[in-house]
matplotlib code that plots the C-alpha trace (Angstrom):
import matplotlib.pyplot as plt

x = [0.0, 2.8, 4.8, 1.5, 0.9, 4.3, 4.1, 1.0, 2.2, 5.2, 3.0, 0.6, 3.5, 5.0, 1.8, 1.0, 4.3, 3.4, -0.2, -1.0, -2.0, -4.0, -7.3, -9.6, -13.0, -14.6, -18.2, -20.0, -23.2, -25.0, -25.0, -26.7, -27.2, -26.3, -30.4, -30.9, -28.0, -29.2, -32.7, -31.5, -28.7, -30.2, -26.9, -26.2, -24.4, -22.1, -22.3, -23.4, -21.3, -20.8, -20.4, -18.3, -17.8, -14.3, -12.7, -9.1, -6.7, -5.9, -4.2, -6.7, -6.4, -4.5, -1.9, -3.3, -4.8, -8.1, -10.5, -11.9, -14.3, -15.0, -16.8, -15.2, -17.0, -15.9, -17.3, -19.2, -17.8, -15.8, -12.8, -9.3, -8.4, -9.7, -8.8, -9.1, -11.1, -10.4, -13.6, -14.0, -17.4, -18.8, -20.1, -22.5, -24.8, -23.9, -21.3, -23.5, -24.4, -21.2, -20.3, -19.9, -23.8, -24.4, -26.4, -24.2, -23.0, -24.1, -24.9, -21.2, -19.3, -22.1, -21.8, -18.1, -18.5, -21.2, -19.1, -16.3, -14.2, -13.4, -13.9, -13.0, -14.7, -13.2, -15.6, -12.8, -11.7, -14.6, -17.0, -18.3, -16.8, -13.9, -14.1, -13.8, -15.3, -14.8, -11.8, -13.6, -11.7, -8.6, -6.0, -3.5, -6.0, -8.3, -5.4, -4.0, -7.3, -7.7, -4.1, -4.2, -7.4, -5.8, -3.0, -5.5, -7.6, -4.7, -3.6, -7.2, -7.1, -4.0, -6.2, -9.1, -9.7, -10.2, -6.8, -5.8, -4.7, -2.1, -4.1, -5.2, -7.5, -8.6, -11.7, -14.5, -17.2, -17.6, -15.8, -14.8, -12.9, -10.7, -10.0, -9.3, -6.7, -5.3, -4.7, -3.4, -0.8, 0.2, 0.7, 2.8, 4.6, 5.6, 4.3, 5.2, 7.6, 4.3, 1.3, 1.3, -1.7, -2.9, -5.1, -7.2, -10.3, -11.3, -14.7, -16.3, -13.8, -13.1, -9.5, -8.8, -10.0, -7.7, -8.6, -11.5, -13.8, -12.4, -13.5, -16.8, -17.4, -16.3, -18.5, -21.7, -23.4, -26.3, -25.0, -27.4, -25.3, -23.7, -23.4, -20.1, -18.3, -18.8, -18.1, -14.6, -13.9, -14.9, -13.1, -9.8, -9.9, -10.0, -6.5, -5.0, -6.3, -5.9, -8.1, -9.9, -10.3, -14.1, -16.4, -17.4, -13.9, -15.1, -18.7, -21.6, -23.0, -26.5, -25.0, -23.2, -25.5, -26.6, -22.9, -22.3, -25.3, -24.0, -20.6, -22.0, -24.1, -27.2, -28.3, -27.0, -25.5, -28.8, -30.7, -27.9, -27.9, -31.5, -31.5, -28.3, -30.1, -33.1, -30.9, -28.9, -32.2, -33.0, -29.5, -29.5, -32.7, -33.6, -30.3, -28.2, -24.7, -22.3, -20.0, -22.7, -22.3, -18.7, -17.7, -16.7, -13.6, -12.6, -13.1, -11.4, -8.2, -8.5, -8.7, -5.7, -3.3, -2.2, -0.4, -3.3, -3.0, -6.6, -5.1, -2.1, -4.2, -6.4, -3.5, -2.3, -5.4, -5.4, -4.9, -3.4, 0.0, 1.8, 1.8, 0.5, 2.6, -0.5, -3.2, -5.6, -8.9, -11.0, -14.6, -17.0, -20.0, -20.0, -23.5, -22.2, -24.1, -22.0, -18.5, -17.8, -16.0, -13.2, -11.9, -11.4, -10.2, -7.7, -6.3, -6.1, -3.9, -1.8, -1.2, -0.2, 2.3, 3.9, 4.6, 1.6, 2.3, -1.3, -3.9, -7.1, -10.4, -14.0, -16.8, -20.1, -22.6, -24.9, -25.7, -26.3, -23.9, -26.4, -27.0, -23.4, -22.7, -24.0, -22.0, -19.1, -18.6, -20.0, -17.0, -14.6, -15.9, -15.3, -11.9, -10.8, -12.3, -10.0, -6.9, -8.4, -6.5, -7.6, -6.6, -10.1, -11.9, -11.6, -12.9, -13.3, -10.5, -11.0, -9.2, -11.3, -14.7, -15.8, -19.2, -19.8, -20.6, -20.7, -22.5, -25.3, -28.6, -29.5, -28.2, -25.0, -22.5, -20.4, -17.2, -14.8, -17.7, -17.6, -21.3, -22.6, -26.2, -25.6, -24.6, -26.9, -27.0, -28.2, -28.7, -29.2, -29.8, -27.7, -30.2, -29.5, -33.0, -32.9, -33.8, -33.2, -32.6, -32.1, -30.0, -27.6, -27.4, -25.7, -23.2, -26.2, -28.0, -31.1, -31.8, -33.3, -36.5, -34.6, -34.6, -31.3, -29.0, -26.2, -26.3, -24.2, -24.3, -23.2, -22.4, -22.2, -21.8, -20.8, -17.0, -16.8, -18.3, -18.0, -19.3, -19.2, -20.6, -22.9, -24.4, -27.5, -28.4]
y = [-0.1, 2.4, 1.7, 2.2, 5.6, 6.6, 5.9, 7.2, 10.5, 10.9, 10.3, 13.1, 15.4, 14.8, 15.4, 18.4, 20.1, 18.8, 19.7, 22.5, 26.2, 25.5, 26.9, 24.5, 26.3, 29.5, 29.9, 33.0, 31.4, 34.7, 38.0, 39.4, 42.7, 43.8, 43.8, 40.6, 38.9, 40.7, 39.5, 36.0, 35.6, 38.0, 39.6, 43.4, 43.7, 46.3, 45.3, 42.9, 40.0, 37.9, 34.1, 31.6, 27.9, 27.2, 23.7, 23.3, 20.6, 19.1, 15.9, 13.3, 11.2, 8.3, 10.9, 11.1, 14.2, 15.1, 18.0, 19.7, 22.4, 24.9, 28.7, 32.1, 35.0, 38.6, 41.6, 44.4, 47.6, 50.8, 49.4, 48.8, 45.9, 43.0, 40.7, 36.8, 34.5, 30.8, 29.1, 25.4, 24.0, 21.5, 17.9, 17.5, 14.6, 13.7, 14.8, 17.3, 19.5, 21.8, 25.3, 25.3, 24.4, 27.6, 24.8, 24.5, 26.8, 29.8, 32.2, 31.9, 32.4, 35.1, 36.9, 37.7, 38.2, 41.0, 42.6, 43.4, 40.0, 37.9, 34.1, 31.0, 27.7, 24.3, 21.6, 19.0, 15.8, 13.1, 16.1, 18.5, 17.6, 15.6, 11.7, 9.0, 9.0, 11.6, 11.2, 12.8, 14.5, 13.3, 16.0, 15.9, 16.0, 18.5, 20.7, 20.0, 20.3, 24.0, 24.9, 24.0, 25.8, 28.8, 28.6, 28.3, 31.2, 33.7, 32.6, 33.4, 36.6, 37.9, 38.5, 40.3, 43.9, 42.8, 43.1, 41.2, 43.3, 40.5, 39.5, 36.0, 34.8, 30.9, 29.6, 27.0, 25.3, 21.6, 19.6, 23.0, 23.5, 20.3, 21.2, 24.9, 24.0, 21.3, 24.0, 26.2, 23.7, 22.9, 26.6, 27.6, 24.3, 23.9, 27.0, 30.2, 31.4, 31.8, 32.3, 34.4, 33.8, 36.9, 35.2, 32.0, 31.3, 27.5, 26.8, 23.7, 21.3, 17.6, 18.4, 15.5, 12.3, 10.0, 11.3, 13.3, 11.8, 8.1, 8.3, 9.5, 6.9, 4.1, 5.6, 4.3, 7.8, 8.6, 10.1, 10.9, 11.7, 7.9, 8.3, 9.9, 7.2, 5.1, 8.2, 8.3, 4.7, 4.7, 8.1, 6.8, 3.3, 5.7, 7.1, 4.2, 1.5, -1.3, 0.4, -2.9, -5.9, -6.3, -3.9, -6.5, -6.2, -2.8, -2.9, -5.4, -7.1, -5.5, -2.1, -3.2, -3.2, 0.6, 1.4, 0.0, 1.5, 5.0, 4.2, 3.4, 6.6, 4.9, 6.9, 9.9, 10.6, 11.7, 8.4, 6.2, 8.0, 7.2, 3.7, 3.2, 4.9, 2.3, -0.7, 0.8, 0.9, -2.5, -3.9, -2.0, -1.6, 2.0, 3.2, 5.3, 4.3, 4.6, 1.7, -0.4, -0.1, -1.9, -5.2, -6.3, -7.7, -4.5, -2.5, -5.0, -4.9, -1.0, -0.7, -3.2, -1.8, 2.0, 1.5, -0.4, 0.2, 2.2, 4.3, 5.1, 6.3, 8.3, 10.2, 10.9, 13.1, 14.9, 18.8, 20.2, 18.8, 22.0, 25.7, 28.1, 31.8, 33.6, 34.9, 32.1, 31.9, 28.7, 29.3, 26.8, 26.1, 23.8, 22.3, 21.0, 17.4, 16.4, 17.9, 17.5, 21.1, 18.8, 18.9, 22.7, 23.0, 20.2, 21.9, 25.4, 23.7, 21.9, 24.3, 27.1, 24.3, 24.0, 28.0, 29.3, 33.2, 34.3, 31.7, 31.6, 30.1, 31.2, 29.6, 30.6, 28.6, 26.1, 26.1, 22.8, 22.2, 23.7, 26.9, 27.1, 28.1, 31.6, 33.2, 31.3, 32.5, 36.3, 36.1, 34.7, 37.8, 40.4, 39.0, 39.0, 42.6, 44.0, 43.2, 44.6, 47.2, 48.6, 51.4, 53.1, 52.0, 53.2, 51.5, 52.1, 50.2, 48.1, 50.3, 53.3, 52.0, 50.3, 49.3, 48.8, 47.3, 44.1, 41.8, 44.7, 44.9, 46.7, 50.3, 50.7, 53.2, 53.6, 55.2, 56.9, 57.2, 60.5, 61.8, 62.0, 62.4, 59.2, 57.0, 53.9, 51.2, 47.8, 44.7, 41.3, 38.1, 34.8, 33.6, 36.6, 38.4, 42.2, 43.1, 46.6, 49.5, 53.2, 56.7, 57.1, 60.8, 59.9, 57.7, 56.0, 53.0, 51.6, 47.8, 46.8, 45.9, 42.7, 39.6, 38.2, 36.5, 36.9, 39.8, 41.5, 45.1, 46.7, 50.7, 52.4, 56.0, 57.4, 56.7, 53.9, 50.6, 48.8, 45.5, 43.9, 41.4, 41.9, 39.7, 41.2, 39.7]
z = [-0.1, 1.0, -2.2, -4.4, -2.4, -3.1, -7.0, -7.3, -5.5, -7.6, -10.9, -9.7, -9.0, -12.2, -14.3, -12.4, -13.7, -17.3, -17.5, -15.4, -16.4, -19.4, -20.0, -22.0, -22.1, -20.8, -20.6, -19.6, -17.6, -16.5, -15.2, -12.1, -10.9, -7.1, -6.8, -8.0, -5.9, -2.8, -3.0, -4.0, -1.2, 1.6, 2.4, 1.5, -1.9, -3.6, -7.0, -9.6, -11.0, -14.0, -13.7, -15.7, -15.8, -16.9, -17.8, -17.7, -17.9, -14.3, -13.1, -12.2, -9.2, -11.2, -12.5, -15.9, -17.8, -16.8, -17.7, -14.2, -13.9, -11.8, -11.4, -11.7, -10.3, -11.6, -9.6, -11.8, -10.4, -10.9, -9.2, -11.2, -9.4, -7.0, -4.5, -5.1, -2.9, -3.5, -2.2, -1.5, -1.6, 0.9, 0.4, -2.5, -3.0, -6.9, -9.3, -11.2, -7.9, -8.1, -8.1, -12.1, -12.3, -9.7, -7.6, -4.3, -1.8, -4.4, -1.3, -0.1, -3.4, -4.7, -1.4, -2.0, -5.6, -4.6, -2.4, -4.6, -4.3, -7.5, -6.5, -8.0, -6.8, -8.1, -8.5, -7.3, -9.3, -9.9, -9.7, -12.7, -15.9, -14.4, -14.6, -12.3, -8.7, -6.6, -4.0, -1.2, 1.4, 0.2, 1.0, -1.9, -4.9, -3.5, -3.1, -6.5, -8.6, -6.6, -7.2, -11.1, -11.2, -9.8, -12.3, -15.3, -13.9, -14.0, -17.4, -18.5, -16.5, -18.2, -21.5, -19.5, -18.6, -14.8, -12.9, -9.5, -6.6, -5.8, -2.4, -2.2, 0.4, 1.2, 2.8, 2.1, 4.7, 5.8, 3.3, 1.9, 5.3, 5.0, 1.3, 2.0, 4.7, 2.1, -0.4, 2.2, 3.5, -0.1, -1.1, 1.9, 1.7, -2.2, -3.9, -1.6, -4.5, -7.0, -4.4, -1.3, 0.9, 2.2, 4.9, 5.3, 7.1, 7.4, 8.6, 10.3, 8.7, 9.2, 9.8, 12.1, 9.8, 11.8, 15.0, 15.8, 13.0, 13.3, 17.0, 16.2, 13.4, 16.0, 18.8, 20.2, 19.8, 17.2, 13.9, 11.2, 8.3, 8.2, 4.3, 4.8, 6.1, 2.8, 0.6, 2.3, 2.0, -1.7, -2.3, -0.7, -2.8, -6.0, -5.0, -3.2, -4.9, -1.8, 1.1, 0.4, -1.8, -1.0, 0.7, 3.1, 4.9, 6.1, 6.2, 7.4, 4.2, 4.8, 3.2, 0.8, -2.2, -1.2, -1.3, -4.5, -6.1, -4.5, -6.1, -9.7, -9.3, -9.4, -6.3, -4.7, -1.3, 0.5, -1.0, 0.3, 3.6, 4.1, 3.1, 5.5, 8.3, 7.6, 7.7, 10.9, 12.6, 11.9, 13.0, 16.4, 17.3, 16.4, 17.0, 14.7, 16.2, 13.0, 14.6, 14.0, 10.2, 10.3, 10.2, 13.7, 12.7, 11.1, 14.2, 16.3, 14.0, 13.8, 17.5, 18.1, 15.7, 15.8, 12.2, 10.7, 7.1, 6.8, 9.9, 7.9, 5.0, 7.4, 8.9, 5.6, 5.3, 8.4, 7.3, 10.8, 10.9, 10.0, 11.2, 8.6, 7.8, 6.7, 9.1, 9.9, 11.5, 12.3, 12.6, 14.1, 16.4, 19.1, 18.2, 15.2, 14.3, 11.5, 11.8, 15.6, 16.8, 18.4, 14.7, 15.1, 18.7, 18.1, 15.0, 16.6, 19.3, 17.4, 14.5, 17.4, 18.7, 15.3, 15.0, 13.3, 13.2, 13.5, 14.1, 16.3, 16.4, 17.5, 18.7, 17.2, 19.9, 20.1, 15.8, 14.1, 10.9, 8.5, 10.8, 11.6, 7.8, 7.9, 10.5, 9.6, 6.2, 7.4, 9.7, 6.8, 5.0, 7.5, 8.4, 4.5, 4.2, 6.9, 4.7, 1.2, -0.4, -3.6, -5.9, -6.1, -2.9, 0.8, 3.4, 7.5, 9.1, 12.0, 14.1, 13.1, 14.1, 17.0, 18.7, 22.2, 24.1, 22.3, 23.7, 24.1, 25.5, 22.2, 22.6, 21.1, 20.5, 17.1, 17.9, 15.3, 12.6, 10.7, 10.9, 7.5, 6.3, 4.2, 6.7, 6.1, 8.4, 7.8, 10.4, 9.5, 11.2, 11.2, 8.4, 6.1, 6.7, 6.9, 10.6, 10.8, 8.0, 8.7, 8.0, 11.1, 12.1, 15.6, 16.7, 18.8, 17.5, 19.2, 18.6, 21.8, 19.7, 18.1, 19.9, 21.6, 19.3, 16.6, 14.0, 11.2, 11.0, 7.6, 7.6, 4.2, 2.5, -0.5, 0.1, 2.7, 4.2, 7.4, 8.8, 12.1, 14.2, 17.0, 20.0, 21.7, 25.1]

ax = plt.figure().add_subplot(projection="3d")
ax.plot(x, y, z, "-o")
ax.set_aspect("equal")
plt.show()
């Protein structure tokens, strides 16, 4: 297994050097105005945006040339240049549900694009136009597909009117948090001479595949998204080739038909998950303990051998064993029901111990995995916005404007604000709903009519913009 992996890694690396940086096609998908985007995604927008599908020459999981796809978002504004956000998407149910089809994580990359960031969002290998089965949460191929799209994007951008301001930001949610950290690690380890990461925000990702996630999979705790487990096994088989000879080595025979149907593309991830939950309930008496999916001999062998071949593969796909140079934030929720927050806590501890220069984490509270996405992505935007420098735009700096107290009972002072008649303020809840809108003629803001919770404030005038999170008690 280790020899196979070494050979495949060398093949992937060599082909990456040969076949990277080639655009195959660019297709303009649509243009949406700022008003259309704000109505659709429910967050304040500064500009409209154009959406493009790119196909590019990439390195497949077998080391051979592949045609991969991804989305490009270009803002429509008067700026001379733009920062770039690389957005890594979350888990998708089938190969056609990808950014380049505008049908997964649209609100996230559209929000960045409508606020003055260029965005690229790779579909990843085995998804979109790429061949083969998707190597799910596989560190190396997530990074290679992303970096090869970056190379192709910059090749295309050379012949366009749009300019890059040399600032590069990385983010992604769920699987995208794992993928974003994979890309970040690879860029700083092996591509820092070409790409300097300005900042990164990794969001609720399964960074500890071999530890936190494996412990969760082998636990006697209820877990409803058990379809992730065979997805990982099938994806790693696609790359390593010898994770198993027969699926029954790993899973109980009752699950095999549904797993193989998913592998063949006959059912999607959601359908497989539902069927497997039904089977699991029959096996363990209306429980959803993921450990009951596995062949008991496999569990015994894994627990007895810290260097079991599958454990070695899982460790190879952990993403936190380094210390980033670029400022990095880990955003998560302690109520996450799909990706345990221990992934972020462990990554924070280990990466800081490994010498991270500026890394911290933030917990957005008892929100489940779906609800956590909005505050996490919004926090990533706020974090990136504090770094943005553009030739034609001036923004409020984090040092100039302060909201206090925060948390607040609803009566807020805005310190550092130059009073102007056109200071417009909007307040959104964590679901992106507009909860308050007014013109601010003083440095006092009364939001005491709103319920307790997490909110996002946007302040704009003709020249400047400022955004911040606010907690109401």
